[in-house]
C-alpha angles and dihedrals in degrees: 000000000000103000096219092056098043130083118222093250092052093046090052090057089063098039122120089241091059092046091053092046089053091047089052092050091053091049091046093050090048090051090050091051094046089049091051088052091049093244094121129017117277089227089058092053090049092050092048091050094047102040095036092044091055094045121114102212113224107216092195092053091049091049091050091051090047089055087060101038099033093221127097095206094050088048092053093046091048089054091045089054090056087067101033100045125195094353088064088086085078095053116103092011110157092007134107125210088253091059090057094044 
């Protein structure tokens, strides 16, 4: 977006913070559905939703991880795991990066 033509609320829609929050919501909904099907533990889906939902994603941290791993999705998931802990092993299960995008 060209800053002089964009209002703050519109710019926020396209911000990295919003993108990562949406990615999290997709991952959390997938975890909820997998828990309902018995693919992952319900307690894991609950932890993912609670801890990830409360997380403040650090764009600089995600960018730094991406510099190492050369993949934006893996960088996001790695950062998410820093909040979620051990149950992060169930995040993104059965998904591809394209599914999230």
